[in-house]
N, C-alpha and C positions, 0 to 999 in steps of 0.2 A: 813332812808336809808343811808348807808355809801357810800363812793366814790367807793369802790370796786364793789359793786353791780351795780352801774350805768355804770361803765366801762365794766363789764361783759355783761350787757344787750346790750351795744353798739357793743361790739365785737361779740356777738351772732348774732345780726342783720346784721352786715357786712359780717359775714361768711355765713349766710343764703342767703343774696342777691347774694353773689359770687357764691354759689352753684346753685341758680336758673339761673343766667346768663350763667354759664358753661353748665348746663343741656340743656338750650334752644339752645346754640351755637352748641352743639354736636347733638342734635335732628335735627335742621335745616340743619346742615352739612350732616347728614345721608339722609335726605329727598332729598336734592339737588344732592346727589351723590358725594360730595366732600370728605366725609369720607367713607371709604369702609371697609368691613370685608371679608377677603379671604374665599372662598369656600361657602359663604352664601350670595353672592351679590344680589340675587333675593329678599331676605326678608329685606334687609337693609332699603329701604324707609319705609316699614311698621313699622319696629322697630323704625325708627326715629320719625314717627308720634305718636307712642305709648309713646316715651320719652317726646315729646312736650305736648301731651294731659295730661299725668300724672303729668308733672311739673306744668301745669296751674291749674289742679285740686288741687294739693297740696298747691299752693299759695292761691287759694280761700279758701280752708279748714283752712289754717293757719290764714288767716284774719278773717274768721268767728269764729274761736276758740278764737281769741283775743277779739272779740266784745262780 
C-alpha cells in the first residue's frame, strides 16, 4: 500500500464523518424548529426525523459493510 492510498482513506473517513455530523445537525435543527422551510413549516419536524433516522441507518449499514 502506498502513501497515497492511506491518505485517500483518511480523507474519505474525515469527509464521511463530516457529512454524518452535518446531517445530524440539520436533522435535529429541523426537529427542534431552529431550521425552517418556508411554506411547508408543518412537515419540517417530520422531515427532520427522517433525516436523523436515515443518517443513523446509513452509519450502521456503512459499519456493517466494513465488517
